[in-house]
C-alpha positions as CSV (number, residue, x, y, z in Angstrom):
1,M,-49.0,213.4,-48.5
2,P,-46.5,213.2,-46.0
3,L,-43.2,214.4,-46.5
4,S,-41.6,210.8,-46.1
5,Y,-43.0,209.9,-49.5
6,Y,-41.1,212.6,-51.4
7,L,-37.9,211.9,-49.6
8,I,-38.1,208.3,-50.2
9,L,-38.4,208.8,-53.9
10,S,-35.9,211.1,-53.9
11,A,-33.7,208.8,-52.5
12,I,-34.6,205.9,-54.8
13,M,-34.1,208.6,-58.0
14,F,-30.5,209.5,-56.5
15,L,-29.8,205.7,-56.1
16,I,-30.7,205.0,-59.7
17,G,-28.3,208.1,-60.6
18,I,-25.5,207.0,-58.8
19,L,-25.9,203.2,-60.3
20,G,-26.1,204.9,-63.8
21,V,-23.0,206.9,-63.5
22,L,-21.0,203.8,-61.7
23,L,-22.2,200.8,-64.1
24,R,-22.7,202.2,-67.3
25,R,-19.9,203.4,-69.7
26,N,-21.8,205.6,-72.3
27,P,-21.3,209.3,-71.6
28,L,-24.6,210.0,-72.7
29,I,-26.4,207.9,-70.1
30,M,-23.7,209.0,-67.5
31,F,-25.1,212.6,-68.2
32,M,-28.6,211.4,-67.8
33,S,-27.8,209.7,-64.7
34,L,-26.2,213.1,-63.3
35,E,-29.4,214.9,-64.3
36,L,-31.5,212.4,-62.7
37,M,-29.3,213.0,-59.5
38,F,-29.8,216.6,-59.8
39,N,-33.7,216.2,-59.9
40,A,-33.5,214.1,-57.0
41,A,-31.9,217.0,-54.9
42,N,-34.5,219.4,-56.2
43,L,-37.3,217.0,-55.3
44,A,-36.2,217.0,-51.8
45,F,-35.4,220.7,-51.5
46,V,-39.0,221.4,-52.6
47,A,-40.2,219.0,-50.4
48,F,-38.6,220.5,-47.4
49,A,-39.7,224.2,-48.4
50,A,-43.2,223.1,-48.7
51,Y,-43.1,221.2,-45.4
52,H,-41.6,224.3,-43.9
53,Q,-43.5,226.4,-45.9
54,A,-40.8,228.6,-47.0
55,L,-39.6,229.5,-50.6
56,S,-35.8,229.3,-49.9
57,G,-35.7,225.7,-51.2
58,Q,-37.7,226.7,-54.3
59,L,-35.2,229.6,-55.0
60,F,-32.1,227.2,-54.6
61,V,-33.8,224.7,-57.0
62,F,-34.0,227.4,-59.8
63,F,-30.2,227.9,-59.3
64,V,-29.3,224.4,-59.3
65,M,-31.5,224.0,-62.5
66,T,-29.6,227.0,-64.3
67,V,-26.4,225.2,-63.1
68,A,-27.5,221.7,-64.6
69,A,-28.3,223.4,-67.9
70,A,-24.9,224.7,-68.3
71,E,-23.6,221.5,-67.4
72,V,-25.3,219.7,-70.2
73,A,-24.3,222.5,-72.7
74,V,-20.8,222.3,-71.8
75,G,-20.8,218.7,-71.5
76,L,-22.5,218.0,-75.1
77,A,-20.5,220.1,-76.6
78,L,-17.3,218.6,-75.1
79,M,-18.6,215.1,-76.2
80,V,-19.0,216.6,-79.8
81,A,-15.6,218.3,-80.0
82,I,-14.0,214.7,-78.5
83,F,-16.2,212.8,-81.2
84,R,-15.1,214.8,-84.3
85,T,-11.3,214.2,-83.2
86,R,-11.3,210.6,-82.2
87,H,-14.6,209.4,-83.8
88,T,-15.6,207.4,-80.3
89,I,-16.9,208.6,-77.2
90,D,-16.3,205.6,-75.3
91,V,-15.1,206.5,-71.7
92,D,-12.3,203.8,-71.5
93,E,-10.8,205.3,-74.4
94,L,-11.3,209.0,-72.8
95,S,-8.8,208.1,-70.3
96,M,-5.8,207.9,-72.8
97,L,-6.3,211.9,-73.7
98,Q,-3.6,212.6,-71.1
99,G,-1.1,213.5,-73.6
């Protein structure tokens, strides 16, 4: 398969992730959209690494997956902590946490 197919799929996945973050107000959906954007970038890295026959892109994907897993763990812990104090995780109400 040509490299362009992988890059088009990566761009579509990234666009869906951006739309999910911008249009949805549910934090879980927003986290899933962020993960979709990370996976789109990972697909592009792996596609370029396979095209150039280098392992550096695949190594970078490994580190991105590690950071994404840590981001999900911290984000879900924050959502649980906010839900316990506020009894809601609505993004519009979370902007009032400044005081």
